[in-house]
MIFI-598094 format. One record per atom (N, C-alpha, C): residue number from 1; residue in three letters; atom name; x, y, z. Coordinates in Angstrom, 3 decimals, padded with zeros to 6 digits. Example, Ala and Ser with C-alpha at 12.3 -4.5 7.8 and 13.67 -1.06 7.14 Angstrom:
BEGIN
+------+------+------+----------+----------+----------+
: resi : resn : name :        x :        y :        z :
+------+------+------+----------+----------+----------+
:    1 :  ala :    N :  013.190 : -005.690 :  007.800 :
:    1 :  ala :   CA :  012.300 : -004.500 :  007.800 :
:    1 :  ala :    C :  013.200 : -003.300 :  007.800 :
:    2 :  ser :    N :  012.850 : -002.250 :  007.080 :
:    2 :  ser :   CA :  013.670 : -001.060 :  007.140 :
:    2 :  ser :    C :  012.900 :  000.030 :  007.870 :
+------+------+------+----------+----------+----------+
This chain:
BEGIN
+------+------+------+----------+----------+----------+
: resi : resn : name :        x :        y :        z :
+------+------+------+----------+----------+----------+
:    1 :  met :    N : -052.715 : -058.672 : -006.199 :
:    1 :  met :   CA : -051.697 : -057.752 : -006.530 :
:    1 :  met :    C : -051.959 : -056.406 : -005.911 :
:    2 :  glu :    N : -050.959 : -055.965 : -005.403 :
:    2 :  glu :   CA : -051.103 : -054.678 : -004.737 :
:    2 :  glu :    C : -050.644 : -053.576 : -005.683 :
:    3 :  arg :    N : -051.439 : -052.551 : -005.746 :
:    3 :  arg :   CA : -051.094 : -051.433 : -006.609 :
:    3 :  arg :    C : -050.074 : -050.548 : -005.918 :
:    4 :  ser :    N : -049.120 : -050.124 : -006.705 :
:    4 :  ser :   CA : -048.138 : -049.235 : -006.093 :
:    4 :  ser :    C : -048.787 : -047.884 : -005.849 :
:    5 :  arg :    N : -048.418 : -047.356 : -004.766 :
:    5 :  arg :   CA : -048.987 : -046.058 : -004.429 :
:    5 :  arg :    C : -048.377 : -044.996 : -005.315 :
:    6 :  arg :    N : -049.199 : -044.100 : -005.707 :
:    6 :  arg :   CA : -048.704 : -042.990 : -006.497 :
:    6 :  arg :    C : -048.029 : -042.002 : -005.566 :
:    7 :  ala :    N : -046.954 : -041.550 : -006.037 :
:    7 :  ala :   CA : -046.252 : -040.570 : -005.219 :
:    7 :  ala :    C : -047.042 : -039.277 : -005.238 :
:    8 :  gly :    N : -047.265 : -038.736 : -004.089 :
:    8 :  gly :   CA : -047.984 : -037.476 : -003.971 :
:    8 :  gly :    C : -047.056 : -036.320 : -004.309 :
:    9 :  pro :    N : -047.569 : -035.132 : -004.287 :
:    9 :  pro :   CA : -046.728 : -033.975 : -004.576 :
:    9 :  pro :    C : -045.615 : -033.848 : -003.532 :
:   10 :  met :    N : -044.468 : -033.396 : -004.008 :
:   10 :  met :   CA : -043.338 : -033.246 : -003.089 :
:   10 :  met :    C : -043.662 : -032.144 : -002.092 :
:   11 :  ser :    N : -043.403 : -032.430 : -000.866 :
:   11 :  ser :   CA : -043.732 : -031.446 :  000.155 :
:   11 :  ser :    C : -042.606 : -030.435 :  000.371 :
:   12 :  asp :    N : -041.360 : -030.773 :  000.031 :
:   12 :  asp :   CA : -040.277 : -029.801 :  000.180 :
:   12 :  asp :    C : -039.389 : -029.832 : -001.064 :
:   13 :  ile :    N : -038.805 : -028.682 : -001.370 :
:   13 :  ile :   CA : -037.984 : -028.517 : -002.564 :
:   13 :  ile :    C : -036.514 : -028.579 : -002.152 :
:   14 :  asn :    N : -035.724 : -029.220 : -002.985 :
:   14 :  asn :   CA : -034.294 : -029.298 : -002.724 :
:   14 :  asn :    C : -033.678 : -027.932 : -003.056 :
:   15 :  met :    N : -033.144 : -027.247 : -002.066 :
:   15 :  met :   CA : -032.635 : -025.882 : -002.231 :
:   15 :  met :    C : -031.151 : -025.836 : -002.630 :
:   16 :  thr :    N : -030.465 : -026.936 : -002.533 :
:   16 :  thr :   CA : -029.027 : -026.940 : -002.799 :
:   16 :  thr :    C : -028.677 : -026.445 : -004.207 :
:   17 :  pro :    N : -029.310 : -026.944 : -005.282 :
:   17 :  pro :   CA : -028.955 : -026.425 : -006.610 :
:   17 :  pro :    C : -029.266 : -024.931 : -006.766 :
:   18 :  leu :    N : -030.342 : -024.473 : -006.160 :
:   18 :  leu :   CA : -030.701 : -023.064 : -006.242 :
:   18 :  leu :    C : -029.643 : -022.198 : -005.550 :
:   19 :  ile :    N : -029.198 : -022.629 : -004.398 :
:   19 :  ile :   CA : -028.173 : -021.882 : -003.659 :
:   19 :  ile :    C : -026.856 : -021.875 : -004.441 :
:   20 :  asp :    N : -026.499 : -023.014 : -005.056 :
:   20 :  asp :   CA : -025.275 : -023.071 : -005.861 :
:   20 :  asp :    C : -025.315 : -022.068 : -007.007 :
:   21 :  val :    N : -026.420 : -022.023 : -007.721 :
:   21 :  val :   CA : -026.552 : -021.099 : -008.847 :
:   21 :  val :    C : -026.497 : -019.655 : -008.359 :
:   22 :  met :    N : -027.152 : -019.348 : -007.263 :
:   22 :  met :   CA : -027.161 : -017.982 : -006.743 :
:   22 :  met :    C : -025.758 : -017.548 : -006.298 :
:   23 :  leu :    N : -025.001 : -018.439 : -005.684 :
:   23 :  leu :   CA : -023.643 : -018.100 : -005.264 :
:   23 :  leu :    C : -022.736 : -017.858 : -006.473 :
:   24 :  val :    N : -022.892 : -018.668 : -007.521 :
:   24 :  val :   CA : -022.101 : -018.457 : -008.734 :
:   24 :  val :    C : -022.441 : -017.102 : -009.346 :
:   25 :  leu :    N : -023.713 : -016.744 : -009.410 :
:   25 :  leu :   CA : -024.120 : -015.445 : -009.936 :
:   25 :  leu :    C : -023.576 : -014.305 : -009.077 :
:   26 :  leu :    N : -023.581 : -014.485 : -007.769 :
:   26 :  leu :   CA : -023.057 : -013.462 : -006.868 :
:   26 :  leu :    C : -021.555 : -013.253 : -007.095 :
:   27 :  val :    N : -020.805 : -014.333 : -007.241 :
:   27 :  val :   CA : -019.367 : -014.232 : -007.486 :
:   27 :  val :    C : -019.107 : -013.529 : -008.819 :
:   28 :  ile :    N : -019.848 : -013.879 : -009.848 :
:   28 :  ile :   CA : -019.687 : -013.225 : -011.154 :
:   28 :  ile :    C : -019.986 : -011.739 : -011.040 :
:   29 :  phe :    N : -021.034 : -011.386 : -010.336 :
:   29 :  phe :   CA : -021.386 : -009.977 : -010.166 :
:   29 :  phe :    C : -020.295 : -009.222 : -009.407 :
:   30 :  ile :    N : -019.773 : -009.817 : -008.345 :
:   30 :  ile :   CA : -018.728 : -009.167 : -007.547 :
:   30 :  ile :    C : -017.463 : -008.952 : -008.378 :
:   31 :  leu :    N : -017.122 : -009.912 : -009.237 :
:   31 :  leu :   CA : -015.916 : -009.782 : -010.045 :
:   31 :  leu :    C : -016.070 : -008.797 : -011.197 :
:   32 :  thr :    N : -017.254 : -008.696 : -011.765 :
:   32 :  thr :   CA : -017.432 : -007.829 : -012.935 :
:   32 :  thr :    C : -017.892 : -006.420 : -012.586 :
:   33 :  ala :    N : -018.420 : -006.185 : -011.410 :
:   33 :  ala :   CA : -018.919 : -004.850 : -011.056 :
:   33 :  ala :    C : -017.823 : -003.784 : -011.096 :
:   34 :  pro :    N : -016.626 : -004.005 : -010.542 :
:   34 :  pro :   CA : -015.599 : -002.962 : -010.632 :
:   34 :  pro :    C : -015.158 : -002.694 : -012.075 :
:   35 :  leu :    N : -015.156 : -003.701 : -012.916 :
:   35 :  leu :   CA : -014.747 : -003.512 : -014.304 :
:   35 :  leu :    C : -015.744 : -002.661 : -015.072 :
:   36 :  met :    N : -017.002 : -002.796 : -014.753 :
:   36 :  met :   CA : -018.028 : -002.047 : -015.475 :
:   36 :  met :    C : -017.927 : -000.555 : -015.175 :
:   37 :  thr :    N : -017.589 : -000.189 : -013.950 :
:   37 :  thr :   CA : -017.527 :  001.232 : -013.613 :
:   37 :  thr :    C : -016.299 :  001.903 : -014.211 :
:   38 :  ser :    N : -015.195 :  001.166 : -014.355 :
:   38 :  ser :   CA : -013.984 :  001.791 : -014.874 :
:   38 :  ser :    C : -013.913 :  001.781 : -016.393 :
:   39 :  ser :    N : -014.812 :  001.102 : -017.061 :
:   39 :  ser :   CA : -014.746 :  001.039 : -018.516 :
:   39 :  ser :    C : -015.835 :  001.858 : -019.190 :
:   40 :  leu :    N : -016.430 :  002.779 : -018.471 :
:   40 :  leu :   CA : -017.459 :  003.617 : -019.073 :
:   40 :  leu :    C : -016.817 :  004.634 : -020.006 :
:   41 :  pro :    N : -017.289 :  004.706 : -021.239 :
:   41 :  pro :   CA : -016.732 :  005.707 : -022.155 :
:   41 :  pro :    C : -017.373 :  007.067 : -021.916 :
:   42 :  leu :    N : -016.741 :  007.871 : -021.095 :
:   42 :  leu :   CA : -017.284 :  009.182 : -020.760 :
:   42 :  leu :    C : -016.607 :  010.262 : -021.588 :
:   43 :  his :    N : -017.392 :  011.205 : -022.045 :
:   43 :  his :   CA : -016.875 :  012.385 : -022.718 :
:   43 :  his :    C : -017.243 :  013.576 : -021.846 :
:   44 :  leu :    N : -016.295 :  013.987 : -021.027 :
:   44 :  leu :   CA : -016.561 :  015.052 : -020.074 :
:   44 :  leu :    C : -016.634 :  016.397 : -020.781 :
:   45 :  pro :    N : -017.493 :  017.274 : -020.291 :
:   45 :  pro :   CA : -017.610 :  018.586 : -020.934 :
:   45 :  pro :    C : -016.382 :  019.441 : -020.657 :
:   46 :  lys :    N : -016.118 :  020.328 : -021.569 :
:   46 :  lys :   CA : -015.003 :  021.258 : -021.403 :
:   46 :  lys :    C : -015.554 :  022.584 : -020.906 :
:   47 :  ala :    N : -014.847 :  023.175 : -019.968 :
:   47 :  ala :   CA : -015.304 :  024.435 : -019.386 :
:   47 :  ala :    C : -014.293 :  025.528 : -019.694 :
:   48 :  asp :    N : -014.807 :  026.680 : -020.039 :
:   48 :  asp :   CA : -013.943 :  027.838 : -020.232 :
:   48 :  asp :    C : -013.853 :  028.581 : -018.912 :
:   49 :  gly :    N : -012.685 :  028.644 : -018.377 :
:   49 :  gly :   CA : -012.512 :  029.343 : -017.108 :
:   49 :  gly :    C : -011.059 :  029.312 : -016.709 :
:   50 :  ala :    N : -010.763 :  030.122 : -015.765 :
:   50 :  ala :   CA : -009.392 :  030.187 : -015.268 :
:   50 :  ala :    C : -009.123 :  028.965 : -014.404 :
:   51 :  pro :    N : -007.917 :  028.445 : -014.455 :
:   51 :  pro :   CA : -007.596 :  027.324 : -013.579 :
:   51 :  pro :    C : -007.651 :  027.764 : -012.125 :
:   52 :  thr :    N : -008.024 :  026.829 : -011.273 :
:   52 :  thr :   CA : -008.120 :  027.165 : -009.861 :
:   52 :  thr :    C : -006.722 :  027.428 : -009.315 :
:   53 :  pro :    N : -006.565 :  028.469 : -008.558 :
:   53 :  pro :   CA : -005.238 :  028.774 : -008.023 :
:   53 :  pro :    C : -004.837 :  027.742 : -006.976 :
:   54 :  ser :    N : -003.587 :  027.401 : -006.981 :
:   54 :  ser :   CA : -003.078 :  026.444 : -006.015 :
:   54 :  ser :    C : -002.992 :  027.113 : -004.647 :
:   55 :  ala :    N : -003.410 :  026.390 : -003.638 :
:   55 :  ala :   CA : -003.383 :  026.941 : -002.286 :
:   55 :  ala :    C : -001.949 :  027.034 : -001.768 :
:   56 :  arg :    N : -001.072 :  026.217 : -002.341 :
:   56 :  arg :   CA :  000.307 :  026.202 : -001.873 :
:   56 :  arg :    C :  001.235 :  026.811 : -002.913 :
:   57 :  glu :    N :  002.288 :  027.391 : -002.421 :
:   57 :  glu :   CA :  003.344 :  027.853 : -003.315 :
:   57 :  glu :    C :  004.125 :  026.637 : -003.777 :
:   58 :  ser :    N :  004.710 :  026.742 : -004.940 :
:   58 :  ser :   CA :  005.544 :  025.639 : -005.399 :
:   58 :  ser :    C :  006.740 :  026.184 : -006.163 :
:   59 :  leu :    N :  007.817 :  025.448 : -006.070 :
:   59 :  leu :   CA :  009.045 :  025.773 : -006.782 :
:   59 :  leu :    C :  009.381 :  024.605 : -007.696 :
:   60 :  gly :    N :  009.754 :  024.907 : -008.916 :
:   60 :  gly :   CA :  010.222 :  023.877 : -009.833 :
:   60 :  gly :    C :  011.731 :  023.955 : -009.944 :
:   61 :  ile :    N :  012.403 :  022.902 : -009.534 :
:   61 :  ile :   CA :  013.865 :  022.884 : -009.581 :
:   61 :  ile :    C :  014.293 :  021.782 : -010.540 :
:   62 :  gly :    N :  015.147 :  022.142 : -011.488 :
:   62 :  gly :   CA :  015.637 :  021.190 : -012.473 :
:   62 :  gly :    C :  017.140 :  021.040 : -012.406 :
:   63 :  leu :    N :  017.603 :  019.864 : -012.768 :
:   63 :  leu :   CA :  019.031 :  019.566 : -012.796 :
:   63 :  leu :    C :  019.287 :  018.797 : -014.089 :
:   64 :  asp :    N :  020.017 :  019.406 : -015.048 :
:   64 :  asp :   CA :  020.214 :  018.739 : -016.336 :
:   64 :  asp :    C :  021.451 :  017.842 : -016.310 :
:   65 :  ala :    N :  021.708 :  017.176 : -017.421 :
:   65 :  ala :   CA :  022.790 :  016.193 : -017.493 :
:   65 :  ala :    C :  024.164 :  016.822 : -017.280 :
:   66 :  gln :    N :  024.310 :  018.113 : -017.589 :
:   66 :  gln :   CA :  025.591 :  018.795 : -017.381 :
:   66 :  gln :    C :  025.739 :  019.338 : -015.965 :
:   67 :  gly :    N :  024.736 :  019.152 : -015.123 :
:   67 :  gly :   CA :  024.808 :  019.616 : -013.744 :
:   67 :  gly :    C :  024.321 :  021.036 : -013.551 :
:   68 :  arg :    N :  023.734 :  021.647 : -014.579 :
:   68 :  arg :   CA :  023.212 :  023.013 : -014.451 :
:   68 :  arg :    C :  021.899 :  022.988 : -013.691 :
:   69 :  leu :    N :  021.712 :  023.984 : -012.844 :
:   69 :  leu :   CA :  020.500 :  024.101 : -012.030 :
:   69 :  leu :    C :  019.521 :  025.073 : -012.673 :
:   70 :  phe :    N :  018.238 :  024.782 : -012.506 :
:   70 :  phe :   CA :  017.177 :  025.644 : -013.017 :
:   70 :  phe :    C :  016.149 :  025.849 : -011.916 :
:   71 :  leu :    N :  015.668 :  027.070 : -011.801 :
:   71 :  leu :   CA :  014.606 :  027.383 : -010.852 :
:   71 :  leu :    C :  013.444 :  027.932 : -011.660 :
:   72 :  asn :    N :  012.327 :  027.216 : -011.614 :
:   72 :  asn :   CA :  011.149 :  027.563 : -012.423 :
:   72 :  asn :    C :  011.543 :  027.769 : -013.890 :
:   73 :  glu :    N :  012.335 :  026.823 : -014.397 :
:   73 :  glu :   CA :  012.777 :  026.764 : -015.798 :
:   73 :  glu :    C :  013.736 :  027.878 : -016.201 :
:   74 :  gln :    N :  014.285 :  028.603 : -015.239 :
:   74 :  gln :   CA :  015.268 :  029.657 : -015.508 :
:   74 :  gln :    C :  016.616 :  029.208 : -014.936 :
:   75 :  pro :    N :  017.709 :  029.325 : -015.714 :
:   75 :  pro :   CA :  019.022 :  028.933 : -015.188 :
:   75 :  pro :    C :  019.387 :  029.763 : -013.957 :
:   76 :  val :    N :  020.006 :  029.105 : -012.993 :
:   76 :  val :   CA :  020.366 :  029.784 : -011.750 :
:   76 :  val :    C :  021.650 :  029.152 : -011.204 :
:   77 :  glu :    N :  022.462 :  029.966 : -010.554 :
:   77 :  glu :   CA :  023.673 :  029.469 : -009.899 :
:   77 :  glu :    C :  023.290 :  028.838 : -008.565 :
:   78 :  arg :    N :  024.159 :  027.973 : -008.065 :
:   78 :  arg :   CA :  023.861 :  027.264 : -006.813 :
:   78 :  arg :    C :  023.676 :  028.231 : -005.642 :
:   79 :  ser :    N :  024.527 :  029.250 : -005.540 :
:   79 :  ser :   CA :  024.418 :  030.196 : -004.422 :
:   79 :  ser :    C :  023.099 :  030.968 : -004.488 :
:   80 :  ala :    N :  022.684 :  031.357 : -005.699 :
:   80 :  ala :   CA :  021.408 :  032.066 : -005.852 :
:   80 :  ala :    C :  020.241 :  031.137 : -005.538 :
:   81 :  leu :    N :  020.389 :  029.864 : -005.912 :
:   81 :  leu :   CA :  019.330 :  028.893 : -005.606 :
:   81 :  leu :    C :  019.187 :  028.724 : -004.100 :
:   82 :  glu :    N :  020.314 :  028.615 : -003.396 :
:   82 :  glu :   CA :  020.268 :  028.476 : -001.938 :
:   82 :  glu :    C :  019.532 :  029.656 : -001.312 :
:   83 :  glu :    N :  019.856 :  030.852 : -001.774 :
:   83 :  glu :   CA :  019.226 :  032.053 : -001.221 :
:   83 :  glu :    C :  017.724 :  032.075 : -001.519 :
:   84 :  arg :    N :  017.342 :  031.768 : -002.745 :
:   84 :  arg :   CA :  015.921 :  031.798 : -003.121 :
:   84 :  arg :    C :  015.131 :  030.727 : -002.380 :
:   85 :  val :    N :  015.743 :  029.553 : -002.189 :
:   85 :  val :   CA :  015.072 :  028.462 : -001.472 :
:   85 :  val :    C :  014.899 :  028.835 : -000.004 :
:   86 :  arg :    N :  015.929 :  029.410 :  000.598 :
:   86 :  arg :   CA :  015.843 :  029.826 :  002.001 :
:   86 :  arg :    C :  014.758 :  030.894 :  002.173 :
:   87 :  his :    N :  014.700 :  031.829 :  001.246 :
:   87 :  his :   CA :  013.691 :  032.891 :  001.295 :
:   87 :  his :    C :  012.278 :  032.303 :  001.143 :
:   88 :  ala :    N :  012.112 :  031.344 :  000.243 :
:   88 :  ala :   CA :  010.803 :  030.707 :  000.049 :
:   88 :  ala :    C :  010.381 :  029.940 :  001.297 :
:   89 :  ala :    N :  011.330 :  029.285 :  001.960 :
:   89 :  ala :   CA :  011.015 :  028.533 :  003.177 :
:   89 :  ala :    C :  010.624 :  029.464 :  004.314 :
:   90 :  gln :    N :  011.246 :  030.647 :  004.393 :
:   90 :  gln :   CA :  010.881 :  031.605 :  005.438 :
:   90 :  gln :    C :  009.490 :  032.170 :  005.192 :
:   91 :  arg :    N :  009.166 :  032.442 :  003.930 :
:   91 :  arg :   CA :  007.832 :  032.957 :  003.593 :
:   91 :  arg :    C :  006.747 :  031.930 :  003.886 :
:   92 :  asn :    N :  006.977 :  030.686 :  003.438 :
:   92 :  asn :   CA :  005.976 :  029.638 :  003.593 :
:   92 :  asn :    C :  006.685 :  028.293 :  003.714 :
:   93 :  pro :    N :  006.741 :  027.736 :  004.940 :
:   93 :  pro :   CA :  007.431 :  026.451 :  005.122 :
:   93 :  pro :    C :  006.737 :  025.288 :  004.412 :
:   94 :  asp :    N :  005.475 :  025.490 :  003.994 :
:   94 :  asp :   CA :  004.746 :  024.433 :  003.288 :
:   94 :  asp :    C :  004.942 :  024.495 :  001.776 :
:   95 :  thr :    N :  005.883 :  025.275 :  001.314 :
:   95 :  thr :   CA :  006.133 :  025.384 : -000.125 :
:   95 :  thr :    C :  006.507 :  024.012 : -000.679 :
:   96 :  glu :    N :  005.853 :  023.642 : -001.779 :
:   96 :  glu :   CA :  006.150 :  022.364 : -002.423 :
:   96 :  glu :    C :  007.274 :  022.551 : -003.431 :
:   97 :  val :    N :  008.138 :  021.566 : -003.507 :
:   97 :  val :   CA :  009.241 :  021.595 : -004.461 :
:   97 :  val :    C :  009.044 :  020.449 : -005.449 :
:   98 :  arg :    N :  009.047 :  020.790 : -006.731 :
:   98 :  arg :   CA :  008.964 :  019.785 : -007.795 :
:   98 :  arg :    C :  010.375 :  019.612 : -008.350 :
:   99 :  leu :    N :  010.992 :  018.513 : -008.016 :
:   99 :  leu :   CA :  012.383 :  018.262 : -008.391 :
:   99 :  leu :    C :  012.425 :  017.401 : -009.651 :
:  100 :  gln :    N :  013.114 :  017.908 : -010.662 :
:  100 :  gln :   CA :  013.206 :  017.214 : -011.940 :
:  100 :  gln :    C :  014.677 :  017.104 : -012.304 :
:  101 :  ala :    N :  015.198 :  015.874 : -012.327 :
:  101 :  ala :   CA :  016.614 :  015.661 : -012.627 :
:  101 :  ala :    C :  016.743 :  014.736 : -013.830 :
:  102 :  asp :    N :  017.705 :  015.026 : -014.673 :
:  102 :  asp :   CA :  017.978 :  014.181 : -015.831 :
:  102 :  asp :    C :  018.404 :  012.800 : -015.342 :
:  103 :  glu :    N :  018.078 :  011.783 : -016.129 :
:  103 :  glu :   CA :  018.416 :  010.422 : -015.702 :
:  103 :  glu :    C :  019.916 :  010.170 : -015.690 :
:  104 :  lys :    N :  020.695 :  010.983 : -016.357 :
:  104 :  lys :   CA :  022.151 :  010.807 : -016.390 :
:  104 :  lys :    C :  022.853 :  011.498 : -015.228 :
:  105 :  val :    N :  022.125 :  012.254 : -014.435 :
:  105 :  val :   CA :  022.722 :  012.950 : -013.293 :
:  105 :  val :    C :  023.042 :  011.919 : -012.211 :
:  106 :  pro :    N :  024.269 :  011.930 : -011.684 :
:  106 :  pro :   CA :  024.606 :  010.999 : -010.602 :
:  106 :  pro :    C :  023.710 :  011.227 : -009.379 :
:  107 :  tyr :    N :  023.404 :  010.131 : -008.714 :
:  107 :  tyr :   CA :  022.516 :  010.202 : -007.558 :
:  107 :  tyr :    C :  023.071 :  011.126 : -006.479 :
:  108 :  gly :    N :  024.371 :  011.197 : -006.357 :
:  108 :  gly :   CA :  024.984 :  012.048 : -005.330 :
:  108 :  gly :    C :  024.600 :  013.511 : -005.486 :
:  109 :  gln :    N :  024.526 :  013.989 : -006.725 :
:  109 :  gln :   CA :  024.140 :  015.385 : -006.948 :
:  109 :  gln :    C :  022.684 :  015.617 : -006.560 :
:  110 :  val :    N :  021.834 :  014.640 : -006.860 :
:  110 :  val :   CA :  020.420 :  014.763 : -006.482 :
:  110 :  val :    C :  020.297 :  014.753 : -004.961 :
:  111 :  ala :    N :  021.066 :  013.887 : -004.295 :
:  111 :  ala :   CA :  021.027 :  013.824 : -002.835 :
:  111 :  ala :    C :  021.508 :  015.138 : -002.219 :
:  112 :  glu :    N :  022.546 :  015.748 : -002.801 :
:  112 :  glu :   CA :  023.022 :  017.047 : -002.302 :
:  112 :  glu :    C :  021.946 :  018.117 : -002.449 :
:  113 :  leu :    N :  021.242 :  018.089 : -003.569 :
:  113 :  leu :   CA :  020.173 :  019.058 : -003.802 :
:  113 :  leu :    C :  019.035 :  018.869 : -002.798 :
:  114 :  ile :    N :  018.695 :  017.621 : -002.514 :
:  114 :  ile :   CA :  017.648 :  017.343 : -001.520 :
:  114 :  ile :    C :  018.095 :  017.829 : -000.148 :
:  115 :  ala :    N :  019.359 :  017.588 :  000.199 :
:  115 :  ala :   CA :  019.881 :  018.052 :  001.492 :
:  115 :  ala :    C :  019.829 :  019.569 :  001.580 :
:  116 :  leu :    N :  020.162 :  020.260 :  000.486 :
:  116 :  leu :   CA :  020.100 :  021.718 :  000.456 :
:  116 :  leu :    C :  018.670 :  022.191 :  000.734 :
:  117 :  leu :    N :  017.699 :  021.542 :  000.103 :
:  117 :  leu :   CA :  016.295 :  021.920 :  000.300 :
:  117 :  leu :    C :  015.857 :  021.685 :  001.744 :
:  118 :  gln :    N :  016.258 :  020.556 :  002.307 :
:  118 :  gln :   CA :  015.859 :  020.242 :  003.679 :
:  118 :  gln :    C :  016.533 :  021.167 :  004.682 :
:  119 :  gln :    N :  017.779 :  021.526 :  004.453 :
:  119 :  gln :   CA :  018.463 :  022.450 :  005.354 :
:  119 :  gln :    C :  017.818 :  023.828 :  005.316 :
:  120 :  ala :    N :  017.267 :  024.184 :  004.174 :
:  120 :  ala :   CA :  016.591 :  025.480 :  004.056 :
:  120 :  ala :    C :  015.233 :  025.456 :  004.746 :
:  121 :  gly :    N :  014.710 :  024.260 :  005.023 :
:  121 :  gly :   CA :  013.422 :  024.152 :  005.710 :
:  121 :  gly :    C :  012.284 :  023.675 :  004.830 :
:  122 :  leu :    N :  012.591 :  023.226 :  003.623 :
:  122 :  leu :   CA :  011.552 :  022.714 :  002.728 :
:  122 :  leu :    C :  011.579 :  021.188 :  002.757 :
:  123 :  thr :    N :  010.463 :  020.604 :  003.154 :
:  123 :  thr :   CA :  010.410 :  019.143 :  003.262 :
:  123 :  thr :    C :  009.410 :  018.511 :  002.305 :
:  124 :  arg :    N :  008.595 :  019.307 :  001.667 :
:  124 :  arg :   CA :  007.604 :  018.772 :  000.721 :
:  124 :  arg :    C :  008.241 :  018.725 : -000.667 :
:  125 :  ile :    N :  008.918 :  017.604 : -000.945 :
:  125 :  ile :   CA :  009.668 :  017.463 : -002.191 :
:  125 :  ile :    C :  009.038 :  016.352 : -003.023 :
:  126 :  gly :    N :  008.706 :  016.684 : -004.255 :
:  126 :  gly :   CA :  008.150 :  015.694 : -005.171 :
:  126 :  gly :    C :  009.063 :  015.537 : -006.371 :
:  127 :  phe :    N :  009.165 :  014.318 : -006.883 :
:  127 :  phe :   CA :  010.014 :  014.039 : -008.036 :
:  127 :  phe :    C :  009.161 :  013.997 : -009.299 :
:  128 :  ile :    N :  009.583 :  014.703 : -010.317 :
:  128 :  ile :   CA :  008.880 :  014.733 : -011.593 :
:  128 :  ile :    C :  009.566 :  013.741 : -012.529 :
:  129 :  thr :    N :  008.784 :  012.826 : -013.095 :
:  129 :  thr :   CA :  009.304 :  011.851 : -014.046 :
:  129 :  thr :    C :  008.389 :  011.808 : -015.259 :
:  130 :  thr :    N :  008.824 :  011.094 : -016.276 :
:  130 :  thr :   CA :  007.975 :  010.882 : -017.443 :
:  130 :  thr :    C :  007.549 :  009.424 : -017.470 :
:  131 :  his :    N :  006.370 :  009.166 : -018.032 :
:  131 :  his :   CA :  005.875 :  007.795 : -018.144 :
:  131 :  his :    C :  006.566 :  007.104 : -019.306 :
:  132 :  lys :    N :  006.845 :  005.835 : -019.132 :
:  132 :  lys :   CA :  007.478 :  005.060 : -020.212 :
:  132 :  lys :    C :  006.425 :  004.474 : -021.103 :
+------+------+------+----------+----------+----------+
């Protein structure tokens, strides 16, 4: 009778399961890393100081549901608005305009107001809305 040979120590290790586990861990890390940075509960310190002055001039223009115009929250007639906008554009063509119109205002009136601003030379127009 011949004795079966004892198997000697394995000379090489099967790397496939190790690579599979490492790839799964890598995928989990890649998916969870962005979530960890955005969910940090930070309590930022409050500073007493003057707000930093804006480098650009800005105009706030409002249009309510009745079609009344407002410039920096003050009622204004259309002709006075045209003059003030033209003057602001001559002083600084980079003046920003914050346009705030009531949701009931017809789009045509908003488009006319935008055209007035562009004809005066102001092209940096932003729309102010509220979050739902």
